[in-house]
N, C-alpha and C positions, 0 to 999 in steps of 0.2 A: 329565493330572489324574487324581485317584482316581475310581473308579467310583461315580457318585452313586446308582445304582439297586440296588446289592447284587452280591455275587460271582456268583450264579447268572445274572443277566442279563448281567454282564460276560463270563462264560464263553460264553454264547450268542453274544454279539457277536463274540468272538474266533473262534468256529467259523465265523462267516459272512464272515470276512475275504476268503477266496478268491472268494466270490460278489460281494462288494463291489468288489474290484479288477476283476473281469471286467466288471461292470456299468459301472463308471466308465470303463474303457478303451473300451467300445463305445457309450457313450451320447451322445457329442458328435455332434450332428446339424447339418449345414449346410443351411439351407433357402433360400427365395427363389430357387429354380432352381439352387442349387449342391448337388452330391451330397454325401452323407455320406462321411467318410473311408473309403477302401478299402485292401485289402492293398497295392495298387500305390502309393498315396499314402504309406503308412507306409514302404514300401521306399525311396521317393524321399527321405524325410527322412534315412534312414541310408544314402544312396547311396555307392558306392565312391569312393575317392580320385581316380580318374581324371577325374571331373568337375571342371571348373575352378570357382573360387569363385563366379562369376556364375551358372553353371548350378545349383550347390548352393543358392545363395540363392533363385533363382527357384522351385526345387522345394520349398523348406522354408518358404516364406511363402505364406499364402493370398491370394486375390484382394483381400481387404479389408485386407491388411497385417498380419495376425496371424502370428506365428511358430508353426508347428505344434508344434515342440518345447516352446515355452514354454506353449502351451495344455495340453500334456501335463503340464507341471510344475504348472499350476493344478489339474488333475484329481488329481494325487498329493497336493498340499497339502490340498485340500478333503476328499479321501477319508481323509486322516490324522486330521482332526478327528472324523470319524465313527468310525474305528477306536478312537480314544482315548476315546470316549464323551462328547464334549462335546455332540453332538446325535446322535439316532438316524439322521437322514438329512437331505437337503437337495436343492433344485433350484437350479442356477446357470444364468444365461444372459447371454451377452455378444453384442452385435450391433454391427457396424461396416460402414458403407457397404452395408447391406442383407444382409450375410452374418451368419448367426446360428449360434452354437455353444451348445448347451444340454446340461446334465448332470443326470441324476437319480441320486443317490448314496444308498446305504443303504436304510433302512426307515422306515416311518411311525410306529413306536413302538419303545421300548427292548426290549419283550418280544416283538418280531416285528412284527405288524401288516401284513405284506406289503411288497413292495418299493416304494420311492419311485418315482413316475412323473412324467413331464414335465407331465401334466395334473392332478397333485395340487392340491387346493384348500387354500390357506393363509389363515389369519387374518392380514391384512396390517397391522393396527394403524395407526400414524400415516402409513403410505404412503397412507392414505385422504385425508390433508389436501390434497395437490396436486390430487386429483380434485374435491374439494369446491370448492376455489378456482377451478378451471376452470369448474365449473358456474355459479359466481357471475359470472364474466366473460362468459358467454353472455348472462346477463340484463343486464349492463351494456351490452353491445353493442346489445341490443334496447331499451335505455332503460327497462326495467322497474325497474332499480336504477341509482343514480348514486353514484359513488365518494365524493363529498364531501357527500352528502345525509344528514341525520340519520336514524337507524334508528327513531326514536321511534314513527312511525306504525304500523310493522309489529311493533315490539317495545316496546309501551308499558311493559312490566315494567322496561325499562332507561331510561326517561325520568326526567328531574329527579334525577339522581344526586347523592349525597353522596360526598365523597372523603376518605380518611384524611389527616390533617395530616402524619402520619409513617407510613411503611410498616411500622414495627415498633411503632407506638403503639397505644393502646386503640381498639377497633373503633368506639366511640361518640364518639371525638374527631375530628370531621369538619368539612369546609367544603363549600359548594356547588361542583359542577363548573362550570368556567369556560365550557364549551360542551357540546353534546350529543355522543354517540358517533356516528361516521359509519361507512359501509361500509368506507372505507379503513382506519380504526382496527381494525375487525374483521379484515380481510384481513391486516394486518401485525402482528397480535397486540399492538396498542397501545391496546386498548379499556379497559384498567384491571383486567381479570380474567385470572387465570392462575396457574400453579404458583408457590408460594412455598415454597422448600426451607429452612425454618427452623422455630423453635418460637414465632414471634410470635403475638400474639392473633389477627391476621387469618388466618394460616395455620391455626390451630386452628379458627376459626369457619368457614373454607372447608371444612375436613374434616368438621366436625359438620353442615354444611348438605348434605353429600353431593355436592358439586360439585368437589372437589379431584381433579386428575388421578391416575389409578392404573390398575392392570391390570384391575380390574373396571369394565366400562362401565356407565353409568347404567341403572338398572332401572325407571325411572318414565317418565312421558310427557314430551314436549317442553315442554308447558305447565307441568308441575310443575317441570321443570328450570329454566325461566326464572323461575318464582316463587321458587325457592330462591336463584337467583343474584341476583335483584332485591332480596332481603331483606338483602343485604350492600352495604356501600359499595364504591366503587372503591378499588383499592390506590394509584392515582395518577391524575392528571388525564388525560383522554382525549388520546391522541397523544403523551404525555410519554415513555414508556419501553415496553419489550417484556417481556411475560410469556407463557410458553409454554402452548399447548394449547387453552384454553377458547374462544378466538376461533373455532376451526373448528366446535365444537359450536353456538355461537351462529349462525355463518354457515349451518349446515345448517338450523336452524329458520327463519332469515330467508328462505332460498331456498324452503322449503316454504310459508311464509305468503305470499310474493310471487307464487307460481305457483298457489296453491290445490291443490297436489298434495303427496303425501309426497315427502321427499327421494329415496327410493329410486325412485319412479316417474319423477321428473324426470331423475335420473341415467340411468335405463334408456332413456328416450326420446331424450335429447339427447346422451348420450355412449356408453353401453354398446352399444346396438343399432347406431348408426352405425359404431362402431369394431369391431364383431364380438366384443365382450367378453362372450361367452355364459355365462361361469362367474363373473361378478363381481356381487356384491349384498350385502345385509345379512344374509342367511342362506343356508344350503345346502339346496336342495330334497331331499326324501326320495330321489329317484332318483339323486342324486349324492353321498349321504353316505358311500358307501364310499370316496370320494376325499379325505375329510377326515382328516388325521393327528391323533394325540394331541399336545397341547401340554403343555409342562413348565415348571416354575418352581422357584425357591427361595422358600419362604414365609418372609419375613424376620421374622415374629413368632415362628415356631417354629425357624427355621434349617434346616428339613428340605426336601430336594429331592424332588419328586414330580410327580404329574399336576396340571396347572392346568385343563385343559379336555379332556373326554373326546371320542373320535371318534364319528362316526355319530350315532345318535338321542340319545345321552347328552350331546351338546354343547350349550352355550348358544347356538351358532350353528345349531342344527337347526330352530329355529322363528323366524318373524319377531319381532324384538325390539320392546318397547314404545317404545324410543328408538333411532332410526336415527342413530347417532353420526357426524357429519361429521368428527370428529377421529380416530376409530380403529375404526369399526365394520364395515368392508368385509371380505369374503373375495374372493380372486382367485387367478389362476394366473399362471405366468411368461409365457405367451403373451398373455394378456389385458393384463398390465402392459406387455409389449412393444408392443402396439398403441397403448396410451395414450402410451408414450414416443416412438414413431415420429411420432404426431400432433404432439407438442410439438417434436420435433426438426425436423419439416417445417413449422414455423411455423404450425401450426393446421390443416393439411390431412391427409386420409387417403384414399388412392386416388381423388384428384380431388375429394373432397367436403370442403368447408371446415367445420370444427367451431368454430374460433376464428380471429379475425383475427391476422395477423402482429403487429399492434400490441399485442394483448392478451397474446400469448405473451411479447413483449419486456417488457411491463410486469410480468407475473407473475414473470419470472426475473431482474429487476434487484434490487440491494440497496437497500432503502428506509430503512435505519436510518442515522442520523448517528453519528459517532464518540462523541458525548456520550451518545446513547441506548444504545449498546453498552456503554459504561463503566458507566452507571447500571444496566444490566440484567445485567451479567456475574455478579454475586453470586448471582443467582437461577437460574442454569443451570450446565451443566458447566464446570468451570474451563478457561479457554483457548479456549472455543468461538468467541468473537468475534475471536480473534487473526487468523484467516484466513477468516472467514465473515461473511456478513450474512444478511438475511432478505428474501424477496420476498413474493409472495402464496401462502402454503401451502407454500413450498419454502425450503430453505437454499440460499444462493448463495455459492460460493467466490470470494474476493477476492484471495488470495495463495497462491502455491505453496510449501508447506512439506514436502510429501512427494510420492510418485509420483503419487497420484491427485487431489491438491487443485489441480486446474487452474482458474485464474480463469475464471469464466463457467459452470463446471459446476454444475448445479442438480439438486435432488431431495430425498429425505428417507429417514430410517430409521424402522422400526417397532419398538416395544418388545417385540413378540412374536417378534423375531428376523428381521426382514426389512429389505431395503434396495433402493432404486430411485433411480438417478441417470441424467442425460442430460448428455453433454459435447458441445456443438455444435462446438467446435474440432477434436475428433477424430472427429466424426460417430459417437459411441459411446453405446450404451445398456447399462447393466449392471443385473442383477437378482439378488439373493440372497434365497432363501426358506428359512427354517428355522422350527421351532416350539419354540424355547426362549426364554423371556422373559429380558430383560436382568437378569442377576444376578451379573455379574462373570465370565461365561463367554463366550458367543457374541460379545458386543460388543467384547471386548478381544482376541479371538483370531481367530475365524472371519471376522467382518466385515472387519477391516483386512487380513487375509491374502487375502481374495477381491479386494479392490480393488487391493492391491499386485500380485498376480499378473495381474490384468486388464491393468493398465497396463504391466507388464513384458513382456507378450506382444505389445505393439505393436512392429512391426519396422521400418516405413518412417519 
């Protein structure tokens, strides 16, 4: 692609290609007791022809069934995206059967910013959603919340709803809701509020109220957010169809009110600390801000590519936010997200400690949408999304294999700031991609699919 940041920056990136290649070649680290690749291992991959096929295969495949050569291909493909200027840098991580391979490639900004590191802290956007859903299931297990109980007592702003007669009709042309909104509706994004990708009166009213999904997170209090949301009718009857995003923000407020704590405090005490997720939260403390990279985007109003969020103290994530967004507000690292992924892969346990029950993980990661709901919801999301996927609690769930990575039962989600997190129980696989370019026709159509293609292509057994 053409250089989005200007010829001077492009020249600087080209001058750094040698550094990039060297860092990419040496950054794959195997942990959990397995050594990093050594010169001997590399020599074994390219062993002389006198070895028979069985011996060559044994030396070229890791203990977790990854092809060493194809992991090298992944490094080359990912480094190529950095060299071409799609992103200034990235962190990738793949884990299978306890063996982890992580890469820190490129730099933290197009104008330099220092090398990308494995512990670089990223704005993870909608990868926040699975974590918020897991927090809610902790409260379900403790009977603080119940899946099919109305949320009216804790969220009175959403009681006694009116519902649009037609999703594209006038905002004041409504009928009463046929039942209250339940926690299950909120978890499955069937509460009646969410993204409407058209120019209907409701979509316009949603935007004017300041609650429409977008790259800018809400800048007001949770109470104000619910007041704004409650001033609008539901787009559809509770439980009727799926609409993206807002359910997770409502869920975060519900968790806070149910516990009498901020969402961030509850997540810290019940998920982050037990899992050792020491760099995950709703802001980056001052002593860690040197690890926060610059975020980039294409401003669709002007068509210009540039900085979306500054690094360090200039970032919107440098201070505690007025609204802790359960839909997209967290920052995290590859290893923190790996810890959360391992807990989900291990049916709710972490190093012998149970965070969630096996039943909760199973419920979170199953498809809760009917074919009719998918058909009714398809027009309000990405074309073809529901052809091979469904939705659980805060996660997408694959239902049909249509490419290398779309394995039925694989669950997780992507973040609009250029992140991706998925768990594949059948392959005992966790994959994490962290960049800081917002979805604008770049990272999501090249880097993200290439990461998942090369991940699955590297499985050898």
